[in-house]
C-alpha positions as CSV (number, residue, x, y, z in Angstrom):
1,M,125.2,105.2,119.3
2,N,128.6,106.3,120.5
3,N,129.0,110.0,119.7
4,D,132.8,109.7,120.3
5,I,133.2,107.7,117.1
6,P,133.6,109.9,114.0
7,L,130.8,108.2,112.0
8,D,130.4,111.3,109.8
9,M,133.8,110.5,108.2
10,W,132.7,107.1,107.1
11,E,130.2,106.0,104.5
12,P,128.0,102.9,105.0
13,V,127.5,100.8,101.8
14,I,124.4,98.8,102.0
15,G,122.6,96.4,99.7
16,L,119.3,94.8,100.5
17,E,117.9,91.4,99.6
18,I,114.2,91.3,100.1
19,H,112.3,88.0,100.1
20,A,108.6,88.5,99.4
21,Q,106.2,85.6,99.5
22,L,103.7,85.8,96.6
23,N,100.0,85.5,97.4
24,T,99.1,82.7,95.0
25,K,96.6,80.1,96.0
26,S,98.9,77.2,95.5
27,K,102.7,76.8,95.9
28,I,105.3,77.5,93.2
29,F,105.9,73.9,92.1
30,S,102.9,71.9,93.4
31,S,99.1,72.2,94.0
32,A,99.5,72.2,97.8
33,P,97.7,75.3,99.4
34,N,99.9,78.4,99.9
35,R,98.3,79.5,103.2
36,F,99.6,80.8,106.5
37,G,98.3,79.9,110.0
38,D,97.1,76.3,109.4
39,E,98.0,73.3,111.6
40,P,101.6,72.2,111.0
41,N,102.3,69.9,108.1
42,V,98.9,69.9,106.5
43,N,99.6,72.0,103.4
44,I,102.1,69.7,101.9
45,S,102.7,67.5,98.9
46,A,105.2,65.0,97.5
47,V,106.9,67.9,95.7
48,C,107.3,70.4,98.5
49,T,108.5,67.7,101.0
50,G,111.1,66.4,98.6
51,Q,109.9,62.9,98.0
52,P,112.0,60.8,95.6
53,G,110.8,61.0,92.0
54,A,108.4,63.9,92.7
55,L,108.6,66.4,89.8
56,P,108.0,70.2,90.0
57,V,105.4,71.9,87.8
58,L,105.7,75.7,87.6
59,N,102.8,77.9,88.8
60,K,102.1,80.4,86.0
61,E,100.7,82.9,88.5
62,V,104.1,83.2,90.0
63,V,105.6,84.2,86.7
64,R,102.8,86.7,86.1
65,K,103.3,88.5,89.5
66,A,107.1,88.5,89.0
67,V,106.8,90.1,85.6
68,Q,104.3,92.7,86.9
69,F,106.8,93.7,89.6
70,G,109.6,94.0,87.0
71,L,107.4,96.2,84.9
72,A,106.4,98.4,87.9
73,I,110.1,99.2,88.6
74,G,111.0,99.8,84.9
75,A,113.2,96.7,84.7
76,D,114.1,94.5,81.8
77,I,112.0,91.4,81.6
78,S,113.9,88.3,80.3
79,R,112.3,86.7,77.4
80,V,114.0,83.4,78.4
81,S,114.7,82.7,82.1
82,T,115.9,79.4,83.7
83,F,116.0,77.6,87.0
84,D,118.9,76.4,89.0
85,R,119.5,74.2,92.0
86,K,121.1,75.8,95.0
87,S,122.5,73.2,97.4
88,Y,122.5,73.7,101.1
89,F,121.9,71.3,104.0
90,Y,119.5,72.6,106.7
91,P,116.7,70.7,108.5
92,D,114.0,72.9,107.1
93,S,115.1,72.3,103.5
94,P,113.5,68.9,102.7
95,R,115.3,68.3,99.3
96,N,118.6,69.7,100.6
97,F,118.5,72.1,97.6
98,Q,116.4,75.1,96.7
99,I,115.0,75.7,93.2
100,T,115.9,79.3,92.3
101,Q,117.1,81.4,89.4
102,F,120.9,82.1,89.4
103,E,122.2,82.4,85.8
104,N,119.1,83.8,84.1
105,P,116.7,85.6,86.4
106,I,113.3,86.7,85.1
107,V,113.9,90.4,86.1
108,R,117.1,92.5,85.5
109,G,117.7,96.0,86.6
110,G,115.0,98.6,87.5
111,Q,114.8,101.4,90.0
112,V,112.6,103.1,92.6
113,S,112.7,106.7,93.8
114,V,112.1,107.9,97.3
115,D,112.3,111.6,98.5
116,G,114.3,112.5,95.4
117,K,116.8,109.7,95.7
118,T,116.9,106.9,93.1
119,F,117.8,103.3,94.2
120,K,118.9,100.9,91.6
121,L,118.1,97.2,91.6
122,D,120.4,94.5,90.3
123,R,117.8,91.8,89.7
124,A,114.7,89.9,91.0
125,H,114.1,86.2,90.6
126,I,111.6,83.6,91.7
127,E,112.3,80.6,93.9
128,D,110.7,78.4,96.5
129,D,110.8,79.0,100.3
130,A,112.0,76.6,103.0
131,G,110.0,75.2,105.9
132,M,110.1,76.5,109.4
133,L,111.9,75.3,112.5
134,K,109.9,75.6,115.6
135,H,111.5,75.3,119.0
136,F,109.7,74.2,122.1
137,S,110.8,73.7,125.8
138,S,111.7,70.1,125.3
139,F,112.0,69.5,121.6
140,A,112.2,71.1,118.2
141,G,110.0,70.4,115.2
142,I,109.8,71.3,111.5
143,D,106.7,72.7,109.8
144,Y,106.8,72.1,106.1
145,N,103.6,74.2,105.3
146,R,105.8,77.0,104.1
147,A,108.1,74.7,102.1
148,G,107.6,75.4,98.4
149,S,105.8,78.7,98.9
150,P,106.6,81.0,96.1
151,L,109.1,83.8,96.7
152,I,110.4,86.7,94.7
153,E,113.9,87.7,95.8
154,I,114.6,91.4,95.1
155,I,118.2,92.4,95.2
156,S,119.4,96.0,95.2
157,E,122.7,97.3,94.1
158,P,125.0,98.5,96.9
159,C,123.6,102.0,96.5
160,I,122.2,102.6,100.0
161,H,124.2,104.7,102.3
162,S,122.3,105.0,105.6
163,A,119.9,103.0,107.8
164,K,117.1,105.5,107.0
165,E,117.6,105.1,103.3
166,A,117.5,101.3,103.7
167,A,114.1,101.6,105.4
168,Q,112.8,104.0,102.8
169,Y,113.8,101.7,99.9
170,A,112.3,98.6,101.6
171,A,109.1,100.4,102.3
172,A,108.9,101.5,98.6
173,I,109.4,98.0,97.4
174,R,106.7,96.8,99.9
175,S,104.2,99.4,98.6
176,I,104.8,98.3,95.0
177,L,104.1,94.7,95.8
178,L,100.9,95.6,97.7
179,Y,99.6,97.9,94.8
180,I,100.1,95.2,92.2
181,D,98.6,92.6,94.6
182,A,101.7,90.3,94.3
183,S,102.0,89.8,98.1
184,D,100.2,90.6,101.3
185,C,103.7,91.7,102.7
186,N,102.7,90.7,106.2
187,M,105.9,91.3,108.1
188,E,104.7,89.6,111.3
189,E,103.9,86.4,109.4
190,G,107.2,86.5,107.5
191,S,105.9,87.1,104.0
192,F,108.2,90.1,103.7
193,R,111.7,89.6,105.0
194,M,114.9,91.7,104.6
195,D,118.6,90.7,104.5
196,A,121.0,93.6,104.8
197,N,124.6,93.4,103.4
198,I,126.7,96.0,105.2
199,S,130.2,97.4,104.8
200,V,131.8,100.8,105.5
201,R,134.6,102.8,104.0
202,P,136.1,106.3,104.5
203,I,134.2,109.0,102.6
204,G,135.8,109.4,99.2
205,E,137.1,105.8,99.0
206,K,135.6,104.0,95.9
207,T,136.5,100.4,96.6
208,L,134.2,98.1,98.5
209,R,135.4,96.7,101.8
210,P,134.4,93.4,103.4
211,R,130.7,93.1,104.2
212,I,128.6,91.0,106.6
213,E,125.0,90.0,106.1
214,I,122.2,90.3,108.7
215,K,119.4,88.0,107.7
216,N,115.6,87.7,108.1
217,M,114.6,91.0,109.6
218,N,110.8,91.7,109.4
219,S,110.7,95.2,110.8
220,F,111.8,98.5,109.3
221,S,112.7,99.9,112.8
222,F,114.7,96.8,113.8
223,M,116.5,96.9,110.5
224,E,117.5,100.5,111.1
225,M,118.7,99.6,114.5
226,A,120.7,96.6,113.2
227,I,122.4,98.6,110.4
228,E,123.3,101.5,112.7
229,A,124.8,99.1,115.2
230,E,126.8,97.2,112.6
231,V,128.1,100.4,111.0
232,E,129.3,101.6,114.3
233,R,130.9,98.2,115.1
234,Q,132.8,98.1,111.8
235,V,134.0,101.8,112.0
236,K,135.3,101.1,115.5
237,L,137.2,98.0,114.4
238,Y,138.9,100.0,111.6
239,L,139.8,102.8,113.9
240,N,141.2,100.5,116.6
241,H,143.1,98.3,114.2
242,P,144.3,100.6,111.4
243,H,147.0,98.2,110.1
244,R,145.0,94.9,110.2
245,N,144.0,93.1,107.0
246,Y,140.4,94.0,106.2
247,I,139.3,90.4,105.7
248,D,140.9,89.4,109.0
249,L,139.3,92.3,110.7
250,I,135.8,91.8,109.3
251,P,135.5,88.3,108.0
252,P,132.4,87.9,105.8
253,G,129.6,86.2,107.8
254,T,125.9,85.7,108.2
255,Y,124.4,87.2,111.3
256,R,121.0,87.5,112.9
257,W,119.7,90.6,114.8
258,D,119.0,89.9,118.5
259,V,116.3,92.4,119.4
260,A,116.6,91.9,123.1
261,Q,120.4,92.4,123.2
262,K,120.4,94.9,120.4
263,T,123.3,93.2,118.7
264,A,124.1,91.1,115.6
265,I,125.0,87.5,116.4
266,L,127.1,85.4,114.1
267,M,125.3,82.3,112.8
268,R,127.9,81.0,110.3
269,P,130.7,82.1,108.0
270,K,129.5,83.6,104.7
271,E,129.1,81.2,101.9
272,S,130.1,82.0,98.3
273,A,128.4,81.0,95.1
274,D,130.8,78.1,94.8
275,D,129.7,76.8,98.2
276,Y,126.1,76.4,96.9
277,R,127.2,74.3,93.9
278,Y,124.7,75.8,91.5
279,F,123.7,73.8,88.4
280,P,120.8,73.9,86.0
281,E,117.6,72.5,87.3
282,P,117.0,69.4,85.1
283,D,113.3,69.0,85.9
284,L,112.1,72.4,84.7
285,A,112.0,73.8,81.2
286,P,113.1,77.4,80.6
287,V,110.4,80.1,81.0
288,V,109.8,81.7,77.6
289,L,107.8,84.9,77.5
290,T,106.4,86.6,74.4
291,D,106.4,90.3,73.7
292,E,102.6,90.2,73.5
293,Y,102.4,88.7,77.0
294,I,104.7,91.3,78.5
295,D,102.9,94.2,76.7
296,H,99.5,93.0,78.0
297,L,100.8,92.9,81.6
298,K,102.4,96.4,81.1
299,N,99.2,97.9,79.8
300,T,97.0,96.4,82.6
301,L,99.2,97.4,85.5
302,P,97.1,99.0,88.3
303,E,97.9,102.5,89.6
304,L,101.2,102.4,91.3
305,P,102.0,104.2,94.6
306,F,104.2,106.9,92.9
307,D,101.4,107.7,90.4
308,R,98.8,107.9,93.2
309,L,101.0,110.2,95.2
310,Q,101.4,112.5,92.3
311,R,97.6,112.5,91.7
312,Y,96.8,113.2,95.3
313,V,99.2,116.2,95.4
314,S,98.5,117.7,91.9
315,D,94.9,116.9,91.4
316,L,93.4,116.6,94.9
317,G,95.5,119.4,96.5
318,L,96.8,117.3,99.4
319,T,100.2,118.1,100.9
320,E,103.0,115.7,100.1
321,Y,103.1,114.6,103.7
322,A,99.4,113.8,103.8
323,A,99.5,112.0,100.5
324,T,102.4,109.9,101.6
325,T,100.6,109.0,104.8
326,L,97.7,107.8,102.8
327,I,99.5,105.8,100.1
328,Q,101.9,104.0,102.5
329,E,99.2,101.4,103.2
330,K,97.2,100.5,100.1
331,V,94.1,99.5,102.1
332,L,94.0,102.9,103.8
333,S,94.4,104.7,100.4
334,D,91.7,102.5,98.9
335,Y,89.5,103.4,101.9
336,F,90.1,107.1,101.1
337,E,89.2,106.5,97.5
338,E,85.9,104.9,98.5
339,A,85.1,107.8,100.8
340,L,85.8,110.3,97.9
341,K,83.2,108.7,95.8
342,V,80.6,109.6,98.4
343,Y,81.7,113.1,99.3
344,N,84.4,114.8,97.3
345,H,86.3,116.9,99.8
346,P,89.9,115.4,99.7
347,R,91.6,117.5,102.4
348,L,88.8,117.2,105.0
349,L,88.5,113.5,104.3
350,C,92.2,112.9,104.6
351,N,92.3,114.9,107.9
352,W,89.5,112.8,109.4
353,I,90.9,109.5,108.2
354,T,94.6,110.0,109.0
355,I,94.4,112.3,112.0
356,E,91.0,112.4,113.8
357,F,90.1,108.7,113.6
358,A,93.7,107.5,113.7
359,G,94.2,109.4,116.9
360,R,91.3,107.6,118.5
361,F,93.0,104.2,117.8
362,K,96.4,105.3,118.9
363,D,98.3,102.4,120.7
364,S,95.3,100.1,120.5
365,G,96.3,98.3,117.3
366,K,92.9,99.0,115.8
367,T,92.0,101.0,112.7
368,L,89.0,102.3,110.9
369,L,89.0,99.2,108.7
370,T,89.6,96.6,111.4
371,I,86.7,97.8,113.6
372,G,84.4,98.0,110.5
373,I,83.5,101.7,110.1
374,P,82.5,102.0,106.4
375,A,84.2,104.6,104.2
376,E,80.7,105.9,103.3
377,H,80.1,106.8,106.9
378,V,83.3,108.8,107.3
379,A,82.3,110.6,104.0
380,K,78.8,111.4,105.5
381,L,80.4,112.8,108.6
382,V,82.6,115.1,106.6
383,G,79.7,116.1,104.4
384,M,77.7,117.2,107.5
385,I,80.6,119.3,108.7
386,D,81.3,120.9,105.3
387,T,77.6,121.8,104.7
388,G,77.2,123.2,108.2
389,K,74.8,120.6,109.5
390,I,77.0,120.0,112.5
391,T,79.9,121.9,114.0
392,G,83.5,120.6,114.3
393,K,83.0,120.1,118.0
394,I,79.8,118.1,117.5
395,A,81.6,116.1,114.8
396,K,84.2,114.9,117.3
397,S,81.5,113.6,119.6
398,V,79.8,111.9,116.7
399,A,83.1,110.3,115.7
400,D,83.4,108.9,119.3
401,D,80.0,107.4,118.9
402,M,81.0,105.9,115.6
403,V,84.0,104.2,117.2
404,A,81.9,102.9,120.0
405,A,79.2,101.5,117.6
406,P,80.9,100.7,114.3
407,G,78.5,100.4,111.4
408,V,76.0,103.0,112.7
409,D,75.3,105.7,110.2
410,P,76.5,109.1,111.5
411,E,73.4,110.8,110.2
412,E,71.3,108.6,112.4
413,I,73.5,109.3,115.3
414,V,73.0,113.1,114.9
415,K,69.2,112.7,114.3
416,K,68.7,110.7,117.5
417,N,70.8,112.9,119.8
418,P,69.3,116.3,120.7
419,D,72.7,117.5,121.9
420,Y,74.0,117.1,118.4
421,Q,71.5,119.4,116.8
422,P,73.2,122.7,115.8
423,T,71.8,126.0,117.0
424,T,70.1,127.8,114.1
425,D,68.4,130.6,116.2
426,I,70.5,133.6,115.2
427,S,68.9,135.8,117.9
428,S,70.0,133.4,120.7
429,I,73.5,133.3,119.4
430,E,73.5,137.2,119.1
431,Q,72.6,137.5,122.8
432,I,75.6,135.3,123.7
433,V,77.9,137.4,121.5
434,D,76.6,140.6,123.2
435,Q,77.3,139.0,126.6
436,V,80.9,138.0,125.7
437,L,81.7,141.4,124.2
438,A,80.3,143.1,127.4
439,E,82.5,140.9,129.5
440,H,85.7,141.6,127.5
441,P,85.5,145.3,126.3
442,E,89.3,145.6,126.4
443,L,89.6,143.0,123.6
444,I,87.7,145.1,121.1
445,N,90.6,147.7,120.9
446,D,93.0,144.8,120.5
447,I,91.0,143.4,117.6
448,K,90.9,146.8,116.0
449,A,94.7,146.9,116.4
450,G,94.9,143.7,114.3
451,K,95.5,141.2,117.2
452,D,94.0,138.0,115.8
453,K,94.4,136.1,119.1
454,A,91.9,138.4,120.8
455,F,89.4,137.7,118.0
456,G,90.0,134.0,118.4
457,F,89.4,134.2,122.1
458,L,86.0,135.8,121.6
459,V,84.9,133.2,119.1
460,G,86.1,130.4,121.4
461,S,84.2,132.0,124.3
462,V,80.9,132.1,122.3
463,M,81.4,128.6,121.1
464,K,81.9,127.4,124.6
465,L,78.7,129.0,125.9
466,T,76.8,127.5,123.0
467,R,78.3,124.1,123.8
468,G,79.8,124.0,120.2
469,K,76.3,124.1,118.6
470,A,76.6,127.5,117.0
471,S,78.0,127.8,113.4
472,P,81.5,129.2,113.7
473,Q,80.9,131.2,110.6
474,V,77.8,132.8,112.1
475,V,79.7,133.6,115.3
476,N,82.5,135.2,113.3
477,D,80.2,137.3,111.3
478,L,78.2,138.5,114.3
479,I,81.4,139.5,116.2
480,R,82.9,141.4,113.3
481,K,79.6,143.2,112.6
482,K,79.2,144.4,116.2
483,I,82.9,145.5,116.5
484,Q,82.7,147.5,113.3
């Protein structure tokens, strides 16, 4: 970022369009499997490949998941919603039109809150996905496995004013989808993709200036980079050409973010709604929802990430940072919940799950879950620490063994290793305490003067000589007793 450009005098105005692929077993308008990773063009049907005369039939699970999302964000659920045809001509669109919801979407409004800021949504609607173009060294091909996969498109209002806010908002939406089990939100596989609409204006100006759209980003960090770069580009254009027409200066366009070059590259001029020639979908009846159906889904919603965060802080006593770390990934939070059922010590469990074990997997791409350490085993390890059966130092070694041999019970690891048996002989610990005090008589006066570091040094020296086997509490008590 160029520090010479006065970015603090300009306000970015950002709206996000998020496409989340729903995790239904079959596609939105056909019985073809909705599955990622299979051989190309095997999960297809006459409907999703656009064969003449093939008629779409709506998947009711798609409706249910869309309504659950709307309820989770406090939106209005349309009692009657309809489908429209959106015409565009790309090789990966077999029908040359997309079935979507334009005039009457199933979800209207709603909001999410992150770090005290509330982001408002305009709408969310359901539609079908396109296929995938795949480029090789000597040819290009089209994989229609994804064609017809169900999507929910979630559109925010232009209420986001920084790249960081955009990432926070998108992460909150992703968490909600995960907690209601609407999508796996796998960004690498493309089931959670973000389009950012970006414009800038001088601080204090209320009108919206021309915007451009950067499409199909599947990384929060890359999206932040793309937004920051585009904001700087637009501000620079306005500063260098103060008298140019805004539209001429920043013509609306659709861009893609080039990660290698760290720049947005124009793909095509921006289409308007007229360009898509929307008209009502003649082969699908309106979706009519009853109050009873909506109330049932509302009353059976699972615990949402915001509610779980509040419970972790207020009921379990976790810090907001620790609670946020846990709830960001539902599978990790669920793992913590399972461990709590075995040993109820929230803070110590959280520390071992999010710090101790996480540190052992740093930069490896592995996690507690992927290597197969049961939550019960982490809980048992924490229980042994908390009840004094092993010391913290021994616990770190046991954790290393658990990582090396996933699935082995930590209690068995301790039982079979003599070096992991804590020292319970008070007289032998007392001899070591006497030795350390005799070697450092000058520290006794420091401790009496209230210097905590001196006391910590003595404790650490005793623990070192006992190879971490002595109970820290016993060592503390013995030192204080002898000094007094």
